[in-house]
N, C-alpha and C positions, 0 to 999 in steps of 0.2 A: 459792197467794197468798191473802191475806185482806184485807179492806178495814177500815182503821182511820182514822177521822176523814176519810173520803172519799178516802183514799190506799191504793194497793195495796202491801201489805207481805208479805214472806216469812213464811209460817206456820211456826212452830217444830214440829219433829218430836219427840214424846216418845220417849225411849230409856232403856235401862238396860244395865249390863254383862251381865246375865242374858239379856235379850231379844236383844241384839246377838250374843252368843256362840251362841245357838240359831239365829239367822237366818244367821250366818256359816258354819254347818255345812250347806252346800247339798247335800251328798251323802247326808245322813241321810234314811232312809226316812220319818222324821217331818216333814221340811221340806215346807212347802207346795208347792214346785215339784216335788218328787219325788212327792208325792201326786197332783198334776195329771198328771204323766206316766203314772201307772198308769191314768188314766182315758181315755187316748187309744184310739181304736178299734184293735182288735188288727190288722186288716188294712187296707191301703189301699183307697180306694173306686175309684180310677182308675189304679192301677198294674197293669201287665200281670203276671200271676203268673210268666210265664217270664222276663221281664226282672228282676222282683224276685228270683227264684231265682238268676239269674246274678250279680246285684250282690251279694247276701248271701253267696254262696259263695266269692267271690274274697277274697283277703287284702288286696289293695291296689288302688287306682284306676289303670288304665292311662291314659297321657296321650292316647291316641287312641280312647277309648271313644265309642261312638255317642251322640249327644245325648240320646236317650231314657234311656239308662242313666246319663248324667250327672245328669239330672234326678231319677231315682229315687235315686241316690246322695246327692244333696243333701237330698232328702226324708228319707231315713233319718238323716242327720246331724241335721236339725232335730228329728226324733223322739227323738234321743239313743240311737240303736240301733247306731251304728258304734263299734267297740272304742275306748275311750279318749276318746270325743267326746260324752259326756253333757254336757259343758260348753256344747255348742252349744244344747241345749235350755234349759239354765239361763240362758244369755244371752238367749234369746228371752223367758223368764219374766221376767227382770229388766227388759227393755224394756217389758214390760206393767206393771210394778210398779217404776217408777224413783224411788227415794228420792233427793231432791235434797240435794247436799252442804251448801249454805248453810243449808238448813232444819235439818239434823241439828246443825250447829255451833251454830246459834241455839238449838236446843232443849237444848243442854248448858250453857247460861248458868247460873251458880250461882243467880241470882234465880228461875229457873224450877224449881230443884231443891232446895228448902229441906231436904229429908230426906236428901240425898246428901252424902257427904264429898267433899273435893277429890280424894282418891285414887280414889274410885269414879268421878267425872266424868272423871278422867285415863284410867282404864282404859277407860271407854266410848269416849272419843275415840280411843284406840289401836286398839280393835276396829273402830271405824268406818273409820279410815284403812286398816286391813288389808283390810277388806271392799271398800272403794272401789277399792283397788289390784287386788285379785283380779277385781272386777267389769270393770274396764277391760281386763284381759287376756282375759277371756272375750269381751268385746265385740270386741276385736281379732281374735279367732279366728273370730267369727261373720261378720265383714264379708266376707272372701273367699268363704265359703260362699254368702252371699246374692248376691254379685257373679257367681259362677259360675252359680248357679241362674237369675238373671234374664237373663243374657246367653245362656243355652242354651235357654230356654223356646221362643223363637221358632223356633230351628233345629229343636227336637224336634217342633214341630207341623207341620213341613214334610217331614221325612224319612220314609223307609220304615222301619217297625219290623222289625228283623232277626229278632225272635223268631218272627214268623208271616208274614213277607213280605207284610204288608198295609200300605197307607198309614196312617200315624199320623193322628189327628184333625186337622182344621184348627184355626183359632184359637178353639177352644171354651173357655168359661170353666173347664171341669173341669181343663184342663191348668195353669191358673194358680192354682187353689184345690182342694186335696183336703181334705175334712173331717177326714181322719185326721192331717193335717200342720199343726202350729201355725204360724201366719203371723207375719211381722214387721210391726209398725205402721210407717207412714211416718216417724213421730217417737216418741221415747221418751214414754210416758205417765207424767207426774209422779204421785206418790202420797205422801201424808202419812199414815202409819199412825195409826190412832185410838187406839192405846195403845202403851206401851213394849214390849209383847209383840208383836213384829212378825209372828211366825208366826201367832198367833191373829188379828191384824188383817188379815193377807193372806187368810185363809179367810173373814173377814167381808166384805171388799170384793169378793171374788170372787162372793159370793152377791148383793151389792147392785149390782155392776157386772159382770155375767157376761162382757161382751166382754173383760175383762182376762184371763179364764181360757179364752178361746176357746170359750165357751158349753159347757165340759165340765161334766158333772154326775155 
């Protein structure tokens, strides 16, 4: 939002077909979210190595896994390490860099793009709609992972860790926050890219507002 004549108004998001196409390619190693993923600590801080090995070595998640294993499984999904589930990490990144639909639509108004042809603006809109649709699907995939994680954390803090037959920690903060695991914000963090090159703008805002990037350097 921005203030115009004392009133709050939606701030237009600058965009271009080229910038949108690059930002849409979320699996590219050059995409800012994939660059962030490579900066995650290699090993979990508070994950039991034995539990981690058991979870990583199995091909699927059993329905009756111990709570501690369920937590580790969810953590691995959030880190984008489970087969075919890189989208979970991407969805977390998008929550920290939430481009608002109305802001993008406003930014595509012809009056704000005197150097763009109607065909270019139409293409940019099409790319945005494609990205928005795919973002929603990733967000829908993230929701059950977070629900399972949060509903299991309390159980995991109270059960016996079957890996070493020792009591798991009590309600320690470590169980709720592992620095090697990207966390989900309570609400999406709105973001207006500073330029039509959203990938470059993402890298810039991550330096200026490091909490959006989980303080990864």
